[in-house]
DSSP file (Angstrom, degrees, kcal/mol; ACC not computed):
  #  RESIDUE AA STRUCTURE BP1 BP2  ACC     N-H-->O    O-->H-N    N-H-->O    O-->H-N    TCO  KAPPA ALPHA  PHI   PSI    X-CA   Y-CA   Z-CA
    1    1 A X              0   0    0      0, 0.0     2,-0.5     0, 0.0     0, 0.0   0.000 360.0 360.0 360.0 152.3  277.5 -172.2 -121.4
    2    2 A X        -     0   0    0      1,-0.0     2,-0.2     0, 0.0     0, 0.0  -0.830 360.0-131.0-102.1 131.0  279.6 -175.0 -120.1
    3    3 A X        -     0   0    0     -2,-0.5     2,-0.4     1,-0.1    -1,-0.0  -0.525  20.5-126.4 -83.7 146.9  278.7 -178.6 -121.2
    4    4 A X        -     0   0    0     -2,-0.2     2,-0.3     1,-0.0    -1,-0.1  -0.704  20.3-122.2 -92.4 138.1  278.5 -181.2 -118.4
    5    5 A X        -     0   0    0     -2,-0.4     2,-0.1     1,-0.1    -1,-0.0  -0.607  35.0-106.2 -73.6 139.5  280.5 -184.3 -118.8
    6    6 A X        -     0   0    0     -2,-0.3     2,-1.2     1,-0.1     3,-0.1  -0.407  28.1-117.3 -65.3 144.2  278.4 -187.4 -118.7
    7    7 A X     >  -     0   0    0      1,-0.2     4,-1.8    -2,-0.1     3,-0.2  -0.694  32.4-176.8 -84.8  94.4  278.6 -189.4 -115.6
    8    8 A X  H  > S+     0   0    0     -2,-1.2     4,-2.8     1,-0.2     5,-0.2   0.820  79.5  58.3 -61.9 -33.7  280.1 -192.8 -116.8
    9    9 A X  H  > S+     0   0    0      1,-0.2     4,-2.0     2,-0.2    -1,-0.2   0.908 108.3  46.4 -69.6 -38.2  279.9 -194.5 -113.5
   10   10 A X  H  > S+     0   0    0      2,-0.2     4,-2.1     1,-0.2    -1,-0.2   0.903 113.0  49.1 -69.7 -40.4  276.1 -193.9 -113.3
   11   11 A X  H  X S+     0   0    0     -4,-1.8     4,-2.5     2,-0.2    -2,-0.2   0.909 111.3  49.9 -63.6 -41.9  275.6 -195.1 -116.8
   12   12 A X  H  X S+     0   0    0     -4,-2.8     4,-2.3     1,-0.2    -2,-0.2   0.889 110.7  50.0 -62.0 -40.9  277.7 -198.2 -116.1
   13   13 A X  H  X S+     0   0    0     -4,-2.0     4,-2.4    -5,-0.2    -1,-0.2   0.911 110.4  48.6 -66.4 -42.8  275.7 -198.9 -113.1
   14   14 A X  H  X S+     0   0    0     -4,-2.1     4,-1.9     2,-0.2    -2,-0.2   0.872 112.3  49.6 -64.8 -38.4  272.4 -198.5 -115.0
   15   15 A X  H  X S+     0   0    0     -4,-2.5     4,-2.6     2,-0.2     5,-0.2   0.905 110.3  50.7 -63.2 -45.2  273.6 -200.8 -117.8
   16   16 A X  H  X S+     0   0    0     -4,-2.3     4,-2.7     1,-0.2    -2,-0.2   0.899 109.8  50.6 -62.2 -43.9  274.7 -203.4 -115.3
   17   17 A X  H  X S+     0   0    0     -4,-2.4     4,-2.6     2,-0.2    -1,-0.2   0.925 111.7  47.0 -56.4 -46.3  271.3 -203.3 -113.5
   18   18 A X  H  X S+     0   0    0     -4,-1.9     4,-2.2     2,-0.2     5,-0.2   0.946 116.0  43.3 -62.7 -49.4  269.5 -203.8 -116.7
   19   19 A X  H  X S+     0   0    0     -4,-2.6     4,-2.6     1,-0.2    -1,-0.2   0.904 114.8  50.4 -64.5 -38.6  271.6 -206.7 -117.9
   20   20 A X  H  X S+     0   0    0     -4,-2.7     4,-2.1    -5,-0.2    -1,-0.2   0.908 110.5  48.9 -68.1 -41.9  271.6 -208.3 -114.5
   21   21 A X  H  X S+     0   0    0     -4,-2.6     4,-2.1     2,-0.2    -1,-0.2   0.867 111.2  49.9 -60.8 -41.6  267.9 -208.0 -114.2
   22   22 A X  H  X S+     0   0    0     -4,-2.2     4,-2.2     1,-0.2    -2,-0.2   0.915 112.6  48.2 -66.5 -44.7  267.4 -209.6 -117.8
   23   23 A X  H  X S+     0   0    0     -4,-2.6     4,-2.3     1,-0.2    -2,-0.2   0.864 110.2  50.2 -69.2 -33.9  269.7 -212.4 -116.9
   24   24 A X  H  X S+     0   0    0     -4,-2.1     4,-2.6     2,-0.2    -1,-0.2   0.924 110.6  49.7 -68.4 -41.6  268.1 -213.2 -113.6
   25   25 A X  H  X S+     0   0    0     -4,-2.1     4,-2.1     2,-0.2    -2,-0.2   0.888 110.0  51.3 -63.5 -39.1  264.7 -213.3 -115.2
   26   26 A X  H  X S+     0   0    0     -4,-2.2     4,-2.4     2,-0.2     5,-0.2   0.937 111.8  46.6 -62.4 -47.3  266.0 -215.6 -117.9
   27   27 A X  H  X S+     0   0    0     -4,-2.3     4,-2.2     1,-0.2    -2,-0.2   0.876 109.8  54.3 -63.6 -38.7  267.5 -218.0 -115.3
   28   28 A X  H  X S+     0   0    0     -4,-2.6     4,-1.7    -5,-0.2    -1,-0.2   0.927 110.4  45.4 -59.7 -42.8  264.3 -217.9 -113.3
   29   29 A X  H  X S+     0   0    0     -4,-2.1     4,-1.8     1,-0.2    -2,-0.2   0.932 115.0  47.2 -67.1 -46.3  262.2 -218.9 -116.3
   30   30 A X  H  X S+     0   0    0     -4,-2.4     4,-2.1     1,-0.2    -1,-0.2   0.823 108.3  56.6 -67.2 -29.9  264.6 -221.7 -117.3
   31   31 A X  H  X S+     0   0    0     -4,-2.2     4,-2.2    -5,-0.2    -1,-0.2   0.897 105.9  50.3 -67.0 -39.9  264.8 -222.9 -113.6
   32   32 A X  H  X S+     0   0    0     -4,-1.7     4,-2.5     2,-0.2     5,-0.2   0.922 109.9  50.3 -65.6 -43.5  261.0 -223.4 -113.6
   33   33 A X  H  X S+     0   0    0     -4,-1.8     4,-2.1     1,-0.2    -1,-0.2   0.916 111.2  48.6 -59.9 -43.6  261.1 -225.4 -116.8
   34   34 A X  H  X S+     0   0    0     -4,-2.1     4,-2.3     2,-0.2    -1,-0.2   0.877 109.7  50.5 -66.9 -37.9  263.8 -227.6 -115.5
   35   35 A X  H  X S+     0   0    0     -4,-2.2     4,-2.5     2,-0.2     5,-0.2   0.963 112.1  49.6 -65.2 -47.0  262.0 -228.3 -112.1
   36   36 A X  H  X S+     0   0    0     -4,-2.5     4,-2.1     1,-0.2    -2,-0.2   0.908 111.3  48.1 -59.5 -40.7  258.7 -229.2 -114.0
   37   37 A X  H  X S+     0   0    0     -4,-2.1     4,-1.9     1,-0.2    -1,-0.2   0.895 112.2  49.0 -71.1 -39.6  260.6 -231.5 -116.3
   38   38 A X  H  X S+     0   0    0     -4,-2.3     4,-1.9     2,-0.2    -1,-0.2   0.884 109.4  52.3 -64.6 -39.7  262.4 -233.2 -113.4
   39   39 A X  H  X S+     0   0    0     -4,-2.5     4,-2.2     1,-0.2    -2,-0.2   0.884 109.1  50.9 -63.5 -41.3  259.1 -233.6 -111.5
   40   40 A X  H  X S+     0   0    0     -4,-2.1     4,-1.7    -5,-0.2    -1,-0.2   0.890 110.0  48.3 -66.1 -40.5  257.5 -235.3 -114.5
   41   41 A X  H  X S+     0   0    0     -4,-1.9     4,-1.5     2,-0.2    -2,-0.2   0.864 111.1  50.6 -65.6 -37.8  260.3 -237.7 -114.9
   42   42 A X  H  X S+     0   0    0     -4,-1.9     4,-1.2     1,-0.2    -2,-0.2   0.916 110.9  49.3 -64.5 -45.8  260.3 -238.6 -111.3
   43   43 A X  H  X S+     0   0    0     -4,-2.2     4,-0.7     1,-0.2    -2,-0.2   0.848 109.7  50.6 -64.9 -36.2  256.6 -239.2 -111.4
   44   44 A X  H  X S+     0   0    0     -4,-1.7     4,-1.0     1,-0.2    -1,-0.2   0.809 105.9  57.0 -76.7 -31.7  256.8 -241.5 -114.5
   45   45 A X  H  < S+     0   0    0     -4,-1.5     3,-0.2     1,-0.2    -1,-0.2   0.872 107.2  47.4 -63.9 -36.6  259.6 -243.6 -112.9
   46   46 A X  H  < S+     0   0    0     -4,-1.2    -1,-0.2     1,-0.2    -2,-0.2   0.712 108.0  56.3 -81.7 -19.6  257.4 -244.5 -110.0
   47   47 A X  H  < S+     0   0    0     -4,-0.7     2,-0.5    -3,-0.2    -1,-0.2   0.699  89.7  90.3 -84.2 -22.1  254.4 -245.4 -112.2
   48   48 A X  S  < S-     0   0    0     -4,-1.0    -4,-0.0    -3,-0.2     0, 0.0  -0.657  87.3 -31.2 -85.5 123.2  256.2 -248.0 -114.3
   49   49 A X  S    S-     0   0    0     -2,-0.5     2,-0.3     2,-0.0     0, 0.0   0.041  90.1 -30.2  81.9-179.4  256.3 -251.6 -113.3
   50   50 A X        -     0   0    0      2,-0.0     2,-0.5     0, 0.0    -2,-0.0  -0.597  48.1-169.6 -86.1 139.3  256.2 -253.6 -110.1
   51   51 A X        -     0   0    0     -2,-0.3     2,-0.9    -5,-0.0     5,-0.1  -0.985  13.8-147.9-131.2 122.3  257.7 -252.3 -106.9
   52   52 A X        +     0   0    0     -2,-0.5     2,-0.1     4,-0.1    -2,-0.0  -0.796  27.0 180.0 -91.8 110.2  258.1 -254.5 -103.9
   53   53 A X     >  -     0   0    0     -2,-0.9     4,-2.5     1,-0.1     5,-0.2  -0.395  45.1 -95.8 -99.9 177.3  257.7 -252.2 -100.8
   54   54 A X  H  > S+     0   0    0      2,-0.2     4,-2.2     1,-0.2     5,-0.2   0.846 124.3  55.1 -64.5 -33.2  257.8 -253.1  -97.1
   55   55 A X  H  > S+     0   0    0      2,-0.2     4,-1.9     1,-0.2    -1,-0.2   0.953 109.7  45.0 -62.0 -50.0  254.1 -253.5  -97.0
   56   56 A X  H  > S+     0   0    0      1,-0.2     4,-2.5     2,-0.2    -2,-0.2   0.893 111.7  53.0 -63.4 -42.2  254.1 -256.0  -99.8
   57   57 A X  H  X S+     0   0    0     -4,-2.5     4,-2.1     1,-0.2    -1,-0.2   0.906 107.2  51.7 -64.5 -38.8  257.1 -257.9  -98.3
   58   58 A X  H  X S+     0   0    0     -4,-2.2     4,-2.0     2,-0.2    -1,-0.2   0.889 109.3  51.4 -61.7 -37.2  255.3 -258.2  -94.9
   59   59 A X  H  X S+     0   0    0     -4,-1.9     4,-1.0     1,-0.2    -2,-0.2   0.917 109.4  49.2 -65.3 -42.7  252.3 -259.7  -96.8
   60   60 A X  H  X S+     0   0    0     -4,-2.5     4,-1.3     1,-0.2     3,-0.4   0.867 109.5  51.5 -63.9 -37.8  254.5 -262.2  -98.5
   61   61 A X  H  X S+     0   0    0     -4,-2.1     4,-1.0     1,-0.2    -1,-0.2   0.876 106.4  56.5 -65.0 -36.3  256.1 -263.2  -95.2
   62   62 A X  H  < S+     0   0    0     -4,-2.0    -1,-0.2     1,-0.2    -2,-0.2   0.788 104.4  52.0 -66.9 -25.5  252.6 -263.7  -93.8
   63   63 A X  H  < S+     0   0    0     -4,-1.0    -1,-0.2    -3,-0.4    -2,-0.2   0.794 103.2  58.9 -77.9 -31.4  251.8 -266.1  -96.6
   64   64 A X  H  <        0   0    0     -4,-1.3    -2,-0.2     1,-0.2    -1,-0.2   0.770 360.0 360.0 -67.4 -28.6  254.9 -268.3  -95.9
   65   65 A X     <        0   0    0     -4,-1.0    -1,-0.2    -3,-0.0    -2,-0.1   0.489 360.0 360.0 -78.3 360.0  254.0 -269.0  -92.4
């Protein structure tokens, strides 16, 4: 019988798909964590201290008159 040569192109493709899928999954998971951390930081910045908004400025202006 004659031995078949392994198809290296097919093996390379399968390896690339496996590695690419794993890398994509890892990036997706880390991207979610980063988005959640950014959202928490943004929310905490708005909760701290006094903020003069347009509504408050108009109230102050009405007191001056």
